[in-house]
VEXDREN-527394 format. One line per 5 residues: their letters; for each residue x, y negated, z of C-alpha. Coordinates in steps of 0.05 Angstrom, whole numbers, plus 5000, padded with zeros to 4 digits. Example, Ala and Ser with C-alpha at 12.3 -4.5 7.8 and 13.67 -1.06 7.14 Angstrom:
AS) 5246:5090:5156 ~ 5273:5021:5143
END
This chain:
MSDNQ) 8130:1598:6451 ~ 8197:1617:6482 ~ 8248:1567:6504 ~ 8292:1585:6444 ~ 8235:1576:6397
SLRQA) 8216:1509:6428 ~ 8290:1484:6424 ~ 8295:1510:6352 ~ 8233:1469:6331 ~ 8255:1412:6369
ALFYH) 8320:1409:6334 ~ 8288:1419:6267 ~ 8237:1365:6280 ~ 8297:1316:6301 ~ 8335:1326:6234
EHPKP) 8270:1317:6194 ~ 8237:1260:6223 ~ 8227:1199:6216 ~ 8269:1205:6156 ~ 8310:1269:6136
GKLEI) 8383:1274:6160 ~ 8421:1231:6210 ~ 8454:1179:6169 ~ 8440:1119:6124 ~ 8481:1065:6093
RATKP) 8471:0992:6110 ~ 8499:0927:6080 ~ 8544:0886:6125 ~ 8539:0823:6082 ~ 8475:0781:6065
MANGR) 8440:0798:5999 ~ 8383:0749:5999 ~ 8394:0706:5937 ~ 8434:0698:5874 ~ 8492:0666:5907
DLARA) 8499:0727:5950 ~ 8497:0772:5892 ~ 8547:0732:5854 ~ 8597:0741:5912 ~ 8581:0814:5926
YSPGV) 8587:0837:5854 ~ 8602:0802:5789 ~ 8637:0752:5783 ~ 8660:0743:5856 ~ 8678:0812:5868
AEACI) 8737:0810:5817 ~ 8776:0763:5865 ~ 8778:0818:5918 ~ 8798:0868:5866 ~ 8856:0823:5841
EIKNN) 8881:0810:5911 ~ 8881:0888:5923 ~ 8916:0900:5857 ~ 8973:0850:5878 ~ 8973:0877:5949
PADAA) 8945:0947:5965 ~ 8947:0934:6041 ~ 8891:0881:6027 ~ 8845:0937:6018 ~ 8838:0940:6093
RYTAR) 8822:0864:6091 ~ 8770:0860:6036 ~ 8737:0930:6038 ~ 8709:0979:6087 ~ 8769:1029:6079
GNLVA) 8804:1008:6142 ~ 8748:1035:6181 ~ 8724:1092:6137 ~ 8735:1167:6153 ~ 8718:1225:6108
VVTNG) 8697:1288:6145 ~ 8711:1342:6095 ~ 8694:1415:6093 ~ 8679:1476:6050 ~ 8636:1509:6102
TAVLG) 8678:1570:6112 ~ 8683:1567:6187 ~ 8625:1530:6217 ~ 8612:1530:6289 ~ 8597:1603:6309
LGDIG) 8558:1607:6244 ~ 8617:1631:6203 ~ 8622:1621:6129 ~ 8556:1593:6110 ~ 8578:1549:6050
ALASK) 8583:1476:6039 ~ 8513:1458:6034 ~ 8490:1493:6095 ~ 8547:1457:6132 ~ 8521:1389:6116
PVMEG) 8479:1377:6179 ~ 8543:1390:6221 ~ 8583:1341:6183 ~ 8528:1288:6185 ~ 8530:1300:6264
KAVLF) 8605:1290:6265 ~ 8596:1225:6226 ~ 8542:1201:6277 ~ 8593:1216:6333 ~ 8647:1176:6297
KKFAN) 8599:1119:6295 ~ 8567:1126:6364 ~ 8630:1135:6403 ~ 8681:1090:6362 ~ 8643:1047:6313
IDCFD) 8676:1083:6254 ~ 8641:1090:6190 ~ 8642:1158:6164 ~ 8623:1197:6099 ~ 8612:1270:6102
IELNQ) 8640:1307:6040 ~ 8619:1381:6029 ~ 8659:1416:5973 ~ 8642:1483:5940 ~ 8716:1503:5935
SDPEK) 8746:1563:5971 ~ 8816:1559:5941 ~ 8856:1521:5996 ~ 8904:1490:5943 ~ 8850:1463:5898
LAEIV) 8810:1440:5961 ~ 8874:1403:5983 ~ 8879:1374:5912 ~ 8809:1348:5918 ~ 8820:1314:5987
CALEP) 8883:1283:5964 ~ 8847:1247:5907 ~ 8804:1217:5956 ~ 8857:1173:5987 ~ 8837:1107:5952
TFGAI) 8768:1112:5986 ~ 8786:1129:6058 ~ 8831:1101:6116 ~ 8834:1174:6145 ~ 8813:1245:6132
NLEDI) 8780:1293:6183 ~ 8784:1363:6160 ~ 8729:1405:6189 ~ 8705:1481:6194 ~ 8755:1508:6143
KAPDC) 8772:1581:6158 ~ 8844:1602:6178 ~ 8895:1609:6151 ~ 8868:1564:6093 ~ 8861:1505:6139
FIVEK) 8938:1505:6153 ~ 8950:1507:6080 ~ 8900:1449:6065 ~ 8927:1408:6121 ~ 8999:1417:6104
ICRER) 8989:1398:6034 ~ 8945:1334:6049 ~ 8996:1313:6103 ~ 9052:1319:6057 ~ 9021:1281:5998
MNIPV) 8975:1230:6033 ~ 8997:1164:6065 ~ 8935:1164:6112 ~ 8921:1204:6175 ~ 8895:1276:6158
FHDDQ) 8870:1307:6224 ~ 8843:1378:6230 ~ 8796:1369:6286 ~ 8784:1442:6296 ~ 8856:1454:6311
HGTAI) 8883:1388:6339 ~ 8819:1361:6372 ~ 8810:1423:6410 ~ 8883:1429:6427 ~ 8884:1356:6454
VVGAA) 8823:1364:6498 ~ 8846:1435:6519 ~ 8915:1404:6536 ~ 8882:1349:6578 ~ 8839:1400:6615
VKNAL) 8899:1449:6629 ~ 8941:1392:6654 ~ 8890:1374:6706 ~ 8877:1445:6723 ~ 8949:1455:6738
HVTGK) 8948:1393:6776 ~ 8892:1418:6821 ~ 8926:1482:6833 ~ 8994:1458:6843 ~ 9025:1497:6784
NFEDI) 9071:1474:6731 ~ 9069:1485:6654 ~ 9140:1518:6659 ~ 9121:1570:6706 ~ 9053:1599:6683
KVVST) 9036:1659:6645 ~ 8986:1648:6590 ~ 8942:1698:6557 ~ 8899:1678:6497 ~ 8847:1711:6454
GGGAA) 8834:1685:6385 ~ 8886:1680:6332 ~ 8848:1629:6291 ~ 8865:1554:6275 ~ 8838:1529:6344
GIACL) 8872:1581:6386 ~ 8942:1573:6351 ~ 8938:1497:6356 ~ 8921:1501:6429 ~ 8980:1545:6444
NMLLK) 9029:1502:6404 ~ 9002:1438:6442 ~ 9017:1474:6506 ~ 9086:1487:6485 ~ 9093:1415:6473
LGLKR) 9069:1403:6546 ~ 9121:1447:6573 ~ 9094:1516:6570 ~ 9150:1568:6553 ~ 9138:1612:6489
ENVWL) 9160:1676:6521 ~ 9106:1667:6572 ~ 9049:1664:6518 ~ 9011:1732:6506 ~ 8966:1722:6445
CDLHG) 8911:1776:6428 ~ 8859:1779:6372 ~ 8810:1831:6347 ~ 8866:1880:6338 ~ 8902:1872:6403
LIHEG) 8965:1840:6422 ~ 9007:1804:6372 ~ 9074:1840:6380 ~ 9137:1846:6338 ~ 9127:1895:6281
RTTDM) 9054:1886:6274 ~ 9031:1882:6202 ~ 8955:1884:6210 ~ 8918:1815:6200 ~ 8981:1775:6210
NPQKA) 9005:1706:6186 ~ 9066:1663:6202 ~ 9027:1623:6256 ~ 9006:1690:6293 ~ 9076:1716:6283
AFAQK) 9110:1659:6322 ~ 9077:1684:6383 ~ 9093:1760:6374 ~ 9120:1794:6439 ~ 9174:1848:6442
TDMRT) 9136:1898:6483 ~ 9100:1965:6485 ~ 9036:1935:6511 ~ 8980:1930:6461 ~ 8916:1908:6494
LDQVI) 8888:1850:6528 ~ 8871:1895:6587 ~ 8946:1910:6595 ~ 8974:1837:6586 ~ 8923:1804:6630
EGADL) 8960:1825:6696 ~ 8987:1766:6734 ~ 8964:1716:6684 ~ 8955:1645:6710 ~ 8913:1618:6649
FLGLS) 8866:1655:6604 ~ 8853:1615:6542 ~ 8794:1643:6502 ~ 8774:1621:6436 ~ 8748:1684:6408
GPKVL) 8680:1713:6424 ~ 8631:1735:6479 ~ 8646:1781:6537 ~ 8717:1794:6516 ~ 8745:1784:6587
TQSMV) 8717:1829:6641 ~ 8711:1819:6717 ~ 8762:1875:6726 ~ 8813:1831:6683 ~ 8800:1769:6723
GRMAK) 8811:1808:6787 ~ 8883:1826:6766 ~ 8901:1756:6745 ~ 8945:1709:6788 ~ 8922:1676:6852
RPIIF) 8872:1619:6837 ~ 8868:1637:6762 ~ 8848:1585:6709 ~ 8798:1611:6660 ~ 8780:1573:6595
ALANP) 8725:1614:6562 ~ 8711:1569:6505 ~ 8675:1613:6456 ~ 8606:1586:6434 ~ 8548:1593:6447
TPEIL) 8567:1653:6492 ~ 8636:1649:6527 ~ 8682:1707:6536 ~ 8659:1711:6606 ~ 8604:1673:6643
PEEVR) 8624:1629:6701 ~ 8583:1664:6753 ~ 8617:1729:6733 ~ 8683:1700:6748 ~ 8662:1667:6813
EVAPD) 8641:1741:6837 ~ 8710:1769:6836 ~ 8751:1699:6841 ~ 8713:1646:6879 ~ 8772:1596:6877
AIIAT) 8780:1604:6799 ~ 8776:1542:6760 ~ 8733:1549:6698 ~ 8722:1514:6633 ~ 8675:1531:6575
GRSDF) 8650:1502:6511 ~ 8581:1491:6536 ~ 8546:1429:6570 ~ 8508:1470:6622 ~ 8570:1489:6659
PNQVN) 8623:1444:6691 ~ 8687:1426:6648 ~ 8657:1427:6580 ~ 8714:1426:6530 ~ 8687:1381:6476
NVLCF) 8725:1350:6419 ~ 8684:1288:6421 ~ 8732:1267:6480 ~ 8784:1263:6429 ~ 8771:1251:6356
PFIFR) 8732:1183:6354 ~ 8783:1154:6395 ~ 8846:1181:6365 ~ 8820:1158:6295 ~ 8800:1088:6326
GALDV) 8874:1076:6347 ~ 8902:1106:6283 ~ 8856:1062:6241 ~ 8866:0997:6277 ~ 8944:0999:6267
GATEI) 8941:1026:6197 ~ 8979:1091:6219 ~ 9004:1135:6161 ~ 8995:1198:6202 ~ 8972:1225:6272
NDAMQ) 9036:1251:6298 ~ 9054:1289:6360 ~ 9070:1226:6402 ~ 8997:1199:6388 ~ 8966:1268:6407
LACID) 9006:1271:6474 ~ 8983:1198:6487 ~ 8912:1221:6476 ~ 8921:1276:6525 ~ 8953:1233:6576
GIAEL) 8897:1183:6570 ~ 8842:1235:6577 ~ 8875:1270:6634 ~ 8886:1201:6670 ~ 8813:1179:6661
ARATT) 8788:1241:6696 ~ 8830:1227:6756 ~ 8806:1158:6761 ~ 8739:1137:6793 ~ 8679:1155:6750
SAEAA) 8646:1100:6712 ~ 8576:1080:6731 ~ 8553:1087:6660 ~ 8577:1161:6659 ~ 8546:1175:6727
AAYSG) 8477:1148:6697 ~ 8481:1193:6635 ~ 8498:1253:6678 ~ 8451:1238:6736 ~ 8455:1292:6792
EKLTF) 8524:1315:6773 ~ 8583:1304:6819 ~ 8634:1272:6779 ~ 8694:1274:6823 ~ 8761:1297:6802
GADYL) 8776:1372:6819 ~ 8762:1442:6804 ~ 8692:1424:6770 ~ 8713:1358:6739 ~ 8779:1366:6698
IPKPF) 8762:1320:6639 ~ 8714:1260:6630 ~ 8646:1264:6606 ~ 8638:1245:6531 ~ 8592:1183:6553
DPRLI) 8645:1152:6595 ~ 8647:1084:6559 ~ 8723:1075:6585 ~ 8747:1128:6535 ~ 8753:1082:6478
GVVSS) 8795:1029:6513 ~ 8843:1080:6550 ~ 8852:1128:6495 ~ 8851:1087:6431 ~ 8901:1037:6458
AVAKA) 8947:1092:6483 ~ 8945:1122:6411 ~ 8956:1057:6378 ~ 9014:1045:6422 ~ 9047:1110:6411
AMQTG) 9037:1097:6333 ~ 9072:1030:6338 ~ 9129:1065:6380 ~ 9144:1121:6331 ~ 9142:1076:6271
VATRP) 9079:1098:6234 ~ 9037:1035:6245 ~ 9031:0994:6181 ~ 8992:0940:6221 ~ 9021:0933:6289
IEDMA) 8981:0900:6344 ~ 9018:0842:6376 ~ 8975:0835:6440 ~ 8956:0905:6463 ~ 8920:0876:6523
AYRQR) 8873:0836:6478 ~ 8865:0893:6434 ~ 8843:0937:6496 ~ 8795:0884:6514 ~ 8767:0886:6447
LDGSV) 8754:0958:6450 ~ 8723:0953:6518 ~ 8679:0898:6491 ~ 8656:0946:6436 ~ 8622:0989:6491
FRSAL) 8613:0939:6546 ~ 8575:0890:6507 ~ 8582:0836:6564 ~ 8657:0843:6566 ~ 8678:0791:6515
IMRPV) 8627:0740:6532 ~ 8642:0747:6608 ~ 8717:0744:6597 ~ 8719:0664:6612 ~ 8676:0677:6676
FEAAA) 8722:0729:6704 ~ 8783:0689:6686 ~ 8755:0632:6725 ~ 8736:0677:6781 ~ 8807:0701:6787
TASRR) 8832:0632:6807 ~ 8801:0643:6877 ~ 8790:0700:6923 ~ 8718:0690:6944 ~ 8676:0735:6993
IVFAE) 8613:0763:6962 ~ 8563:0795:7006 ~ 8513:0845:6979 ~ 8447:0851:7014 ~ 8433:0921:6992
GEDER) 8498:0955:7005 ~ 8473:1026:7008 ~ 8452:1023:6936 ~ 8492:1066:6888 ~ 8498:1010:6838
VLRSS) 8525:0963:6892 ~ 8578:1014:6917 ~ 8599:1027:6843 ~ 8605:0950:6829 ~ 8643:0943:6892
QAMLE) 8694:0996:6870 ~ 8702:0959:6806 ~ 8706:0894:6840 ~ 8763:0914:6885 ~ 8801:0949:6822
DTTEK) 8792:0895:6772 ~ 8781:0828:6807 ~ 8806:0785:6867 ~ 8739:0783:6901 ~ 8724:0815:6967
PILIG) 8657:0851:6974 ~ 8620:0851:7040 ~ 8564:0903:7045 ~ 8505:0904:7089 ~ 8485:0970:7110
RPDVI) 8493:1030:7153 ~ 8568:1050:7154 ~ 8557:1124:7160 ~ 8508:1123:7101 ~ 8554:1081:7060
EQRCE) 8613:1133:7074 ~ 8571:1191:7054 ~ 8546:1159:6993 ~ 8617:1138:6969 ~ 8641:1211:6977
RYGLT) 8577:1238:6940 ~ 8589:1192:6882 ~ 8664:1204:6878 ~ 8685:1135:6896 ~ 8751:1123:6933
IRPGR) 8730:1061:6971 ~ 8712:1068:7045 ~ 8677:1019:7092 ~ 8723:0988:7142 ~ 8783:1005:7102
DFEVV) 8773:0972:7035 ~ 8713:0928:7049 ~ 8677:0896:7108 ~ 8606:0924:7130 ~ 8553:0891:7168
NPEND) 8511:0943:7204 ~ 8439:0915:7217 ~ 8428:0971:7269 ~ 8489:0952:7310 ~ 8535:0897:7296
PRYRD) 8573:0855:7349 ~ 8549:0790:7311 ~ 8478:0806:7317 ~ 8469:0756:7374 ~ 8504:0700:7335
YWGTY) 8463:0716:7269 ~ 8394:0716:7302 ~ 8410:0654:7341 ~ 8434:0618:7280 ~ 8369:0640:7243
HEVMA) 8327:0618:7298 ~ 8363:0553:7305 ~ 8350:0536:7230 ~ 8277:0562:7232 ~ 8254:0542:7300
RRGVT) 8212:0484:7275 ~ 8183:0529:7221 ~ 8147:0577:7267 ~ 8201:0627:7276 ~ 8204:0652:7351
PDLAR) 8267:0682:7380 ~ 8232:0752:7380 ~ 8218:0743:7304 ~ 8290:0718:7292 ~ 8313:0785:7324
AVMRT) 8265:0825:7283 ~ 8288:0792:7218 ~ 8362:0802:7232 ~ 8349:0875:7246 ~ 8309:0888:7186
NTTAI) 8319:0834:7130 ~ 8385:0846:7097 ~ 8374:0786:7048 ~ 8364:0741:7108 ~ 8428:0770:7144
GAVMV) 8468:0756:7078 ~ 8440:0685:7076 ~ 8460:0674:7146 ~ 8530:0698:7132 ~ 8536:0647:7076
YREEA) 8503:0595:7120 ~ 8557:0610:7172 ~ 8613:0605:7119 ~ 8628:0679:7132 ~ 8614:0694:7059
DSLIC) 8619:0648:6999 ~ 8558:0680:6960 ~ 8499:0725:6970 ~ 8476:0775:6917 ~ 8410:0809:6932
GTFGQ) 8348:0835:6893 ~ 8366:0904:6874 ~ 8295:0923:6899 ~ 8235:0878:6918 ~ 8202:0820:6887
YLWHL) 8244:0762:6865 ~ 8206:0706:6899 ~ 8205:0745:6968 ~ 8285:0741:6966 ~ 8283:0671:6940
NYVTQ) 8242:0648:7005 ~ 8299:0671:7052 ~ 8353:0643:7004 ~ 8318:0574:7001 ~ 8303:0577:7080
LLGGP) 8375:0581:7099 ~ 8416:0558:7040 ~ 8372:0498:7014 ~ 8387:0426:7032 ~ 8380:0354:7006
NLHPV) 8428:0370:6948 ~ 8412:0443:6939 ~ 8345:0471:6916 ~ 8326:0527:6867 ~ 8324:0495:6797
GALSL) 8311:0559:6754 ~ 8333:0627:6738 ~ 8373:0634:6675 ~ 8382:0698:6640 ~ 8435:0709:6587
MILED) 8410:0760:6536 ~ 8469:0791:6493 ~ 8439:0808:6426 ~ 8467:0840:6363 ~ 8476:0773:6332
GPLFV) 8500:0735:6391 ~ 8481:0707:6459 ~ 8415:0676:6477 ~ 8400:0642:6542 ~ 8327:0639:6571
ADTQV) 8301:0600:6628 ~ 8261:0594:6675 ~ 8245:0670:6680 ~ 8231:0672:6756 ~ 8231:0609:6800
HPEPT) 8175:0563:6777 ~ 8108:0595:6752 ~ 8088:0530:6723 ~ 8145:0480:6726 ~ 8134:0405:6729
PQQIA) 8170:0360:6676 ~ 8220:0343:6727 ~ 8234:0418:6740 ~ 8236:0434:6666 ~ 8289:0380:6657
ESAIG) 8330:0406:6714 ~ 8327:0473:6685 ~ 8353:0445:6618 ~ 8411:0409:6653 ~ 8429:0468:6697
AARHV) 8428:0515:6635 ~ 8472:0473:6596 ~ 8522:0470:6655 ~ 8520:0543:6661 ~ 8526:0559:6584
RRFGL) 8594:0523:6587 ~ 8619:0574:6637 ~ 8619:0623:6582 ~ 8660:0580:6533 ~ 8599:0561:6492
KPNVA) 8568:0497:6470 ~ 8496:0488:6495 ~ 8441:0476:6445 ~ 8378:0473:6488 ~ 8306:0479:6459
LCSHS) 8246:0460:6498 ~ 8197:0513:6475 ~ 8121:0504:6472 ~ 8057:0526:6437 ~ 8059:0454:6412
QFGNL) 8110:0434:6361 ~ 8135:0362:6357 ~ 8069:0334:6385 ~ 8021:0373:6339 ~ 7981:0396:6401
DCDTG) 7957:0362:6462 ~ 7959:0423:6505 ~ 7987:0429:6576 ~ 8055:0460:6557 ~ 8062:0408:6501
QRMRA) 8047:0350:6552 ~ 8098:0377:6602 ~ 8153:0391:6551 ~ 8146:0322:6524 ~ 8149:0291:6591
ALAIL) 8209:0333:6606 ~ 8241:0306:6540 ~ 8228:0237:6564 ~ 8265:0249:6629 ~ 8323:0279:6594
DSQPR) 8325:0217:6547 ~ 8323:0171:6603 ~ 8400:0179:6619 ~ 8459:0197:6574 ~ 8467:0273:6567
DFCYE) 8530:0314:6550 ~ 8490:0366:6514 ~ 8448:0376:6453 ~ 8371:0385:6467 ~ 8309:0377:6427
GEMHI) 8232:0394:6438 ~ 8175:0413:6439 ~ 8179:0466:6390 ~ 8161:0536:6371 ~ 8213:0591:6385
DAALD) 8220:0605:6309 ~ 8236:0531:6295 ~ 8286:0533:6354 ~ 8324:0593:6322 ~ 8316:0575:6248
PELRE) 8346:0510:6229 ~ 8318:0511:6159 ~ 8249:0519:6186 ~ 8257:0463:6235 ~ 8286:0417:6182
RVFPA) 8221:0427:6141 ~ 8177:0416:6200 ~ 8214:0356:6230 ~ 8272:0330:6186 ~ 8291:0277:6238
NRMEG) 8304:0330:6294 ~ 8368:0319:6333 ~ 8391:0391:6337 ~ 8440:0425:6292 ~ 8443:0499:6277
AANVL) 8405:0550:6319 ~ 8386:0537:6390 ~ 8421:0582:6440 ~ 8384:0563:6503 ~ 8307:0569:6504
IFANS) 8272:0531:6561 ~ 8199:0552:6572 ~ 8139:0515:6607 ~ 8119:0576:6650 ~ 8156:0635:6677
DAASG) 8104:0684:6640 ~ 8132:0665:6574 ~ 8205:0662:6595 ~ 8200:0731:6632 ~ 8163:0762:6572
VRNIL) 8213:0736:6519 ~ 8269:0765:6564 ~ 8235:0831:6573 ~ 8217:0837:6500 ~ 8289:0824:6481
KMRAS) 8312:0877:6532 ~ 8264:0931:6509 ~ 8255:0922:6433 ~ 8318:0885:6409 ~ 8369:0923:6456
GLEVG) 8384:0860:6490 ~ 8434:0864:6549 ~ 8418:0817:6607 ~ 8471:0781:6648 ~ 8432:0749:6707
PILMG) 8385:0721:6725 ~ 8432:0666:6750 ~ 8401:0625:6800 ~ 8410:0550:6784 ~ 8413:0495:6834
MGNRA) 8440:0532:6895 ~ 8514:0513:6885 ~ 8533:0588:6868 ~ 8514:0606:6941 ~ 8465:0660:6922
HIVTP) 8438:0698:6863 ~ 8378:0745:6860 ~ 8379:0798:6812 ~ 8324:0845:6789 ~ 8314:0919:6805
SITAR) 8331:0940:6732 ~ 8402:0915:6742 ~ 8460:0962:6730 ~ 8524:0972:6765 ~ 8561:0931:6711
GLLNM) 8507:0880:6715 ~ 8523:0871:6787 ~ 8596:0867:6770 ~ 8582:0811:6725 ~ 8540:0775:6773
GAIAG) 8598:0785:6824 ~ 8644:0748:6777 ~ 8593:0692:6767 ~ 8585:0689:6843 ~ 8663:0690:6850
TPVAQ) 8672:0626:6808 ~ 8687:0565:6852 ~ 8632:0513:6847 ~ 8686:0463:6823 ~ 8697:0506:6761
YG) 8629:0489:6729 ~ 8605:0431:6766
END
């Protein structure tokens, strides 16, 4: 089977299994009993109807309309397939709906209409206004799409956006803006030659005019040659606006000296000979799919310094509408915009362009492993999986909507709105906010033991950009510098952060001397101390904290947890500091859940269990939450005399021996801990109210197992493990941690001990 056949079969299998299509509808409210039914439908539903009748704006309050978009097509210009009809276009429209949901959490219905008359099509779309908060027109042939959009925009009081036109134009605008930045050219000075007089091509040219391109510098060609004054073949008002007064008639004639070729036409339209006659360092946007107007390798042969973009994902600079449409709709919906105007589109362009010039996110780097995502000729626009897009672009669009007076629900606190947007993709953002705010009250020095690791480098970049903390990296400076360059990071050792070089550092004598002093009566000779300080970065970091050259250590991106813990305890333990347990915060779809002890004590004693519960309660408060601690066991409220039950009952007695400032109960099964009704049936006299948010286990196998099951099968996002009992002087992560996870741990380590006791 050929590669093309394999791809075709894989795509068909993807669409058919495990159930046909790519969409389904799910309820957002419970429907478990008669009471729920009475609220969801008759008679309770009438109350919402009356409120909306009295105030139509309340539809966004009581229904899904404010977050619901229609993707509407008649299937007359679908991708590169042409006029395939409404029914055959449905997989594309479903796909568009999936992208809305994935990238901007916007609900979407795909609507395919058997209507070729543009005015009748517009009538149908206008009649849909009560259902939707916005309309995305898609894959309607030109010039019909211009007619449909014009009618809908004039008659509807919600945003109407033809993505083939304006989405493409916005992404092209951002890419061209950055291409000119790289080449040192200006919109006002460049000559543009474009092929393709369809909706997308015309919209792109109009957008470039808004960015400063001069109309007289635009040369538009289609299948019949140059658009020129006096031409009557295959013309419409949109093409005529770009007609040139000239005797030239062909692309080959007008390409001379062009700075930018913008292709939205078909394969092999542009030749190497034409590229060779363009201006110095030409910009080639060959956007036809699946085969561009000219292949990048063909351009390179005649113009090695050219800047090239295509519509394909297997070449650099993919011009992809998904960079735009989810986020411009997100911003428009959130402020109740009545339209998507020029200011909102320009704000979208600025946001996309600026994000490409910023440091690449760790999440995008992970999604595009092996690609160099550094701003320049091969990286003009961000990647679609860059999670910062929603915060940057949607907030810019919302702000522009408010400034231009088209927002019916203005946002008062834009900073908080931006945080909410980030929280929708960075699931830890909202719950971590109190921790970051507490960390901002001090400038603590955080030493990372594995300073050469890409995740550490990316988290250090973010730490320097977004916090007051000062990272210290243990590693070889030349290796760190090379990797910062490779990963597109702007930070550099020595300039932006301190580096401790295990191979050659002036403090080496002091460090091994300190380590020997601490460990001399525990069998460590001077030679061994020297060897440890040359090879063990965790021990080096712990020595730095011991010597008060750093405030906290983060280690464990590779290796076994207890191995790291050994060196942390050796140097940083003391009469009042000892490892109590490892606490993992699991961020789940229905809220946070803390699990302990996942790492430190394989079979904790009752005293250790009690200490773990006390420590967990203290740390839970750091996140602005009220601790509700359940001691979990195979035994439930004394029904088994097993080992875990005995130890949990003894731990409960220890907790009961003194007044505590948090709620706890045990011993119990996990389901009883999380289900208050079940717990009430089993033991009506239990002291806990509501579901537990902290689960304490009697062995690390159980705790770690629950943690891993939540990660792998419930899509739980872990913050931690947090090492309890060491006064915030050290935290040991696990090898699966991400760069954002390290940033979160940096914030936890960056909180002064006085902030949480």
